[in-house]
C-alpha positions as CSV (number, residue, x, y, z in Angstrom):
1,X,30.2,-6.2,-3.8
2,X,31.2,-9.8,-4.4
3,X,27.7,-11.2,-4.6
4,X,25.9,-11.8,-7.9
5,X,23.5,-9.0,-8.9
6,X,20.5,-11.3,-8.7
7,X,21.4,-12.2,-5.1
8,X,21.8,-8.6,-4.1
9,X,18.4,-7.8,-5.5
10,X,16.8,-10.7,-3.6
11,X,18.5,-9.6,-0.3
12,X,17.2,-6.1,-0.6
13,X,13.7,-7.2,-1.7
14,X,13.6,-9.6,1.3
15,X,14.6,-6.8,3.6
16,X,11.7,-4.7,2.3
17,X,9.3,-7.6,2.7
18,X,10.4,-8.2,6.3
19,X,9.9,-4.5,7.3
20,X,6.5,-4.5,5.7
21,X,5.4,-7.7,7.4
22,X,6.4,-6.0,10.8
23,X,4.3,-3.0,9.9
24,X,7.3,-0.7,9.2
25,X,7.1,1.3,6.0
26,X,10.5,2.9,6.7
27,X,9.4,6.5,6.2
28,X,11.8,8.0,8.8
29,X,14.3,10.8,9.4
30,X,12.5,13.2,7.0
31,X,14.4,16.3,8.3
32,X,17.7,14.5,7.6
33,X,16.6,13.5,4.1
34,X,15.7,17.2,3.4
35,X,19.2,18.3,4.4
36,X,20.7,15.6,2.2
37,X,18.5,16.7,-0.7
38,X,20.3,20.1,-0.7
39,X,23.7,18.3,-0.9
40,X,22.5,16.1,-3.7
41,X,21.1,19.0,-5.7
42,X,24.5,20.8,-5.3
43,X,26.4,17.8,-6.5
44,X,24.2,17.2,-9.6
45,X,24.5,20.9,-10.5
46,X,28.3,20.7,-10.3
47,X,28.3,17.5,-12.3
48,X,26.1,19.2,-15.0
49,X,28.5,22.2,-15.1
50,X,31.5,19.9,-15.5
51,X,29.8,18.2,-18.4
52,X,29.0,21.5,-20.0
53,X,25.3,20.7,-19.9
54,X,22.8,23.5,-19.7
55,X,19.4,23.4,-17.9
56,X,16.8,25.9,-19.3
57,X,13.6,26.4,-17.3
58,X,11.0,27.5,-19.9
59,X,8.2,28.0,-17.5
60,X,7.4,27.3,-13.8
61,X,3.7,27.6,-13.2
62,X,3.3,25.6,-10.0
63,X,1.8,27.2,-6.9
64,X,2.4,26.7,-3.2
65,X,-0.8,25.2,-2.1
66,X,0.6,23.8,1.2
67,X,0.0,20.3,0.0
68,X,2.6,17.6,-0.9
69,X,3.3,17.3,-4.6
70,X,3.9,14.4,-6.9
71,X,6.2,15.7,-9.7
72,X,5.5,13.7,-12.8
73,X,8.2,14.4,-15.5
74,X,8.5,12.9,-18.9
75,X,11.3,10.3,-19.1
76,X,13.9,11.1,-21.8
77,X,16.9,9.2,-20.5
78,X,20.4,10.5,-19.9
79,X,20.4,12.6,-16.8
80,X,16.8,13.5,-16.6
81,X,16.5,12.5,-12.9
82,X,19.3,14.8,-12.0
83,X,17.8,17.7,-14.1
84,X,14.5,17.3,-12.3
85,X,16.1,17.4,-8.9
86,X,18.0,20.6,-9.8
87,X,15.0,22.2,-11.6
88,X,12.3,21.9,-9.0
89,X,14.5,23.2,-6.1
90,X,12.5,21.6,-3.3
91,X,13.3,18.6,-1.1
92,X,11.8,15.6,-2.9
93,X,12.1,11.8,-2.7
94,X,12.3,9.6,-5.9
95,X,10.3,6.5,-6.8
96,X,12.6,4.2,-8.7
97,X,11.8,0.8,-10.3
98,X,14.4,-2.0,-10.8
99,X,17.3,-0.2,-9.1
100,X,19.8,-3.0,-9.8
101,X,23.4,-1.7,-9.7
102,X,22.4,1.3,-7.7
103,X,22.4,-0.9,-4.6
104,X,26.2,-0.8,-4.8
105,X,27.1,2.5,-6.3
106,X,27.8,6.1,-5.1
107,X,24.6,7.3,-6.9
108,X,22.6,4.7,-5.0
109,X,24.1,5.8,-1.7
110,X,23.3,9.5,-2.5
111,X,19.7,8.5,-3.4
112,X,19.4,6.6,-0.1
113,X,20.5,9.8,1.8
114,X,18.1,11.9,-0.2
115,X,15.1,9.6,0.1
116,X,14.1,7.0,-2.4
117,X,11.4,4.4,-2.8
118,X,12.6,1.4,-4.8
119,X,10.8,-1.7,-6.0
120,X,11.2,-4.5,-8.4
121,X,8.5,-4.0,-11.0
122,X,7.9,-7.7,-11.8
123,X,7.0,-8.5,-8.1
124,X,3.5,-7.6,-7.2
125,X,4.1,-7.4,-3.4
126,X,7.1,-5.1,-3.9
127,X,4.9,-2.8,-6.1
128,X,2.2,-2.8,-3.4
129,X,4.7,-1.9,-0.7
130,X,6.1,0.9,-2.8
131,X,2.6,2.3,-3.3
132,X,1.9,2.3,0.5
133,X,5.2,3.9,1.3
134,X,4.6,6.6,-1.3
135,X,1.1,7.4,0.2
136,X,2.6,7.5,3.7
137,X,5.4,9.8,2.5
138,X,3.0,12.3,0.9
139,X,0.6,12.3,3.9
140,X,3.6,13.4,6.0
141,X,4.0,16.4,3.7
142,X,7.1,15.3,1.7
143,X,7.1,15.5,-2.1
144,X,7.8,12.7,-4.5
145,X,9.0,12.3,-8.1
146,X,7.3,9.6,-10.2
147,X,8.2,9.1,-13.9
148,X,4.7,8.0,-14.8
149,X,5.6,6.6,-18.2
150,X,7.6,3.9,-16.4
151,X,10.3,3.7,-19.1
152,X,12.4,5.9,-21.3
153,X,10.4,7.3,-24.2
154,X,12.3,5.9,-27.2
155,X,9.5,6.4,-29.7
156,X,10.5,8.4,-32.7
157,X,7.1,10.1,-33.0
158,X,5.2,9.7,-29.7
159,X,5.4,12.9,-27.6
160,X,4.3,11.2,-24.4
161,X,3.9,7.5,-23.8
162,X,0.9,6.1,-22.0
163,X,1.4,6.8,-18.2
164,X,0.7,4.2,-15.6
165,X,-2.4,5.0,-13.5
166,X,-0.4,4.4,-10.3
167,X,0.5,8.1,-10.1
168,X,-3.1,9.2,-10.2
169,X,-4.1,6.5,-7.7
170,X,-1.4,7.5,-5.2
171,X,-2.3,11.2,-5.5
172,X,-6.0,10.4,-4.9
173,X,-5.3,8.3,-1.8
174,X,-2.8,10.7,-0.4
175,X,-4.6,13.9,-1.4
176,X,-1.5,15.3,-3.0
177,X,-1.2,17.7,-5.9
178,X,0.2,16.6,-9.3
179,X,2.6,18.8,-11.1
180,X,3.5,17.7,-14.7
181,X,7.0,18.4,-16.0
182,X,8.0,18.2,-19.6
183,X,11.6,17.6,-20.5
184,X,13.3,18.0,-23.9
185,X,16.9,17.2,-24.7
186,X,18.8,18.9,-27.5
187,X,22.4,17.8,-27.3
188,X,23.8,19.1,-24.1
189,X,20.8,21.5,-23.6
190,X,17.9,20.3,-21.4
191,X,14.6,22.3,-21.5
192,X,12.2,22.0,-18.6
193,X,8.6,23.2,-18.6
194,X,6.9,22.9,-15.2
195,X,3.1,23.0,-15.4
196,X,0.4,24.1,-13.0
197,X,-0.7,22.0,-10.0
198,X,-3.8,20.1,-10.5
199,X,-5.9,18.8,-7.6
200,X,-7.1,15.3,-7.8
201,X,-10.0,15.9,-5.4
202,X,-12.3,16.5,-8.4
203,X,-11.9,12.8,-9.3
204,X,-12.9,9.7,-7.5
205,X,-10.6,6.6,-7.2
206,X,-12.7,4.9,-9.9
207,X,-11.8,7.8,-12.2
208,X,-8.0,7.3,-11.9
209,X,-7.7,6.5,-15.7
210,X,-9.5,9.7,-16.5
211,X,-7.1,11.6,-14.3
212,X,-4.2,9.8,-16.0
213,X,-5.4,10.9,-19.4
214,X,-5.5,14.5,-18.0
215,X,-1.9,14.1,-16.9
216,X,-0.8,12.9,-20.3
217,X,-2.7,15.8,-22.0
218,X,-0.9,18.3,-19.8
219,X,2.5,16.7,-20.5
220,X,1.9,16.8,-24.2
221,X,0.9,20.5,-24.1
222,X,4.0,21.4,-22.0
223,X,6.2,19.6,-24.6
224,X,4.6,21.5,-27.5
225,X,5.4,24.7,-25.7
226,X,9.1,23.8,-25.6
227,X,9.1,22.6,-29.2
228,X,7.7,25.9,-30.4
229,X,10.7,27.7,-29.0
230,X,13.3,25.4,-30.6
231,X,14.7,26.2,-34.1
232,X,13.1,24.6,-37.1
233,X,15.0,21.7,-38.8
234,X,14.6,20.8,-42.4
235,X,13.8,17.1,-42.9
236,X,16.4,16.8,-45.7
237,X,19.1,17.8,-43.3
238,X,18.4,14.8,-41.0
239,X,20.5,11.8,-41.5
240,X,18.6,8.6,-42.5
241,X,20.1,6.8,-39.5
242,X,19.6,9.7,-37.0
243,X,17.3,7.7,-34.8
244,X,19.7,4.8,-34.2
245,X,23.0,6.8,-34.4
246,X,22.1,10.0,-32.6
247,X,18.8,9.8,-30.8
248,X,19.2,6.4,-29.1
249,X,22.9,6.9,-28.5
250,X,22.2,10.1,-26.6
251,X,19.3,8.5,-24.7
252,X,21.5,5.9,-23.1
253,X,24.8,7.8,-23.0
254,X,24.7,8.9,-19.4
255,X,23.2,5.9,-17.6
256,X,26.5,5.4,-15.7
257,X,26.7,2.2,-13.7
258,X,23.0,1.5,-14.3
259,X,22.6,-1.2,-17.0
260,X,19.5,-0.1,-18.8
261,X,18.9,-1.2,-22.4
262,X,16.3,-0.9,-25.2
263,X,15.0,-4.4,-24.2
264,X,14.5,-3.1,-20.6
265,X,12.4,-0.2,-22.0
266,X,10.2,-2.6,-24.1
267,X,9.7,-4.8,-21.1
268,X,8.6,-2.0,-18.7
269,X,6.6,0.4,-20.8
270,X,2.8,0.3,-20.6
271,X,1.0,-1.4,-23.5
272,X,-2.7,-0.5,-23.3
273,X,-5.1,-3.0,-24.7
274,X,-6.1,-2.3,-28.3
275,X,-3.0,-0.2,-29.1
276,X,-0.2,-1.8,-31.1
277,X,3.3,-0.4,-31.8
278,X,4.3,0.3,-35.4
279,X,7.2,-2.2,-35.3
280,X,4.7,-4.9,-34.3
281,X,2.3,-3.9,-37.1
282,X,5.0,-4.3,-39.8
283,X,6.9,-7.2,-38.2
284,X,5.6,-9.4,-41.0
285,X,7.8,-7.6,-43.5
286,X,10.9,-9.0,-41.9
287,X,9.9,-12.6,-42.8
288,X,7.8,-12.3,-45.8
289,X,9.2,-13.0,-49.3
290,X,7.8,-10.7,-52.0
291,X,5.8,-12.5,-54.8
292,X,2.9,-11.8,-57.1
293,X,0.3,-12.4,-54.4
294,X,1.6,-10.2,-51.7
295,X,3.2,-7.4,-53.9
296,X,0.5,-4.9,-52.9
297,X,1.7,-5.1,-49.3
298,X,5.1,-3.7,-50.4
299,X,3.5,-1.2,-52.8
300,X,5.5,-2.8,-55.7
301,X,4.5,-2.4,-59.3
302,X,5.2,-5.9,-60.6
303,X,5.1,-6.9,-64.2
304,X,3.0,-9.9,-65.3
305,X,6.0,-11.9,-66.5
306,X,7.8,-12.1,-63.1
307,X,7.8,-11.3,-59.4
């Protein structure tokens, strides 16, 4: 507890490297982790009730195929991890990038008991170890939660961000089903829509990006199904500063001891080649001074006698 956070991260990462170099992926005591999952699920349910939050399961279309499952939920911030644990109601490990303060918190201790695969996203070897551990876990018949978007979805208009292909790759190598889960937050109400399993065996490893596109399409469809059930809102009733003052505030309200910021989101989200974010497209407007030559960029009607 007295060490600097960066030092703690280095110590834990070094420990993972040493185990891996010795051939130990540390996938052990699975029956004990399953028992701990029941305790964790009970605790997060009691926490939800104490906060007067409500979890609404819109649909649950998954099937028991006898195979391990990768649950792939959308990432909406707040307590979305806790909601997924409660909503799926089966023993499941969690894949978690950049755990930071969780190394020395009660939440981190509970996740260790439940079963968690952690890694530092900016270290290639750590990512590789996490992938191998995930494959081994699934091959042993234990489920895994992977937030495939890799970061909170803070976009004001993008239903689902571009998922990382790692989920598809792990599913293909472990022969595990993928179950998409859409989450929507409306104040203290969380809506969850659990989709059908889809079997990756119809795809080769070289088609992992095609499988990733299928996952994103499924998540978007599940989100639309939730949105169709929500009451309509008139645009003129939405505050001009709703995005900053309500949406983002709610997104980061329940992170607890975990220091996670908008800058962290921007650093960890996937940026596919050829796709540019709106704030990057219009960044020039923050430094450009209007004049006669560039007036058309601002859609200004300027008179001939002055700019």
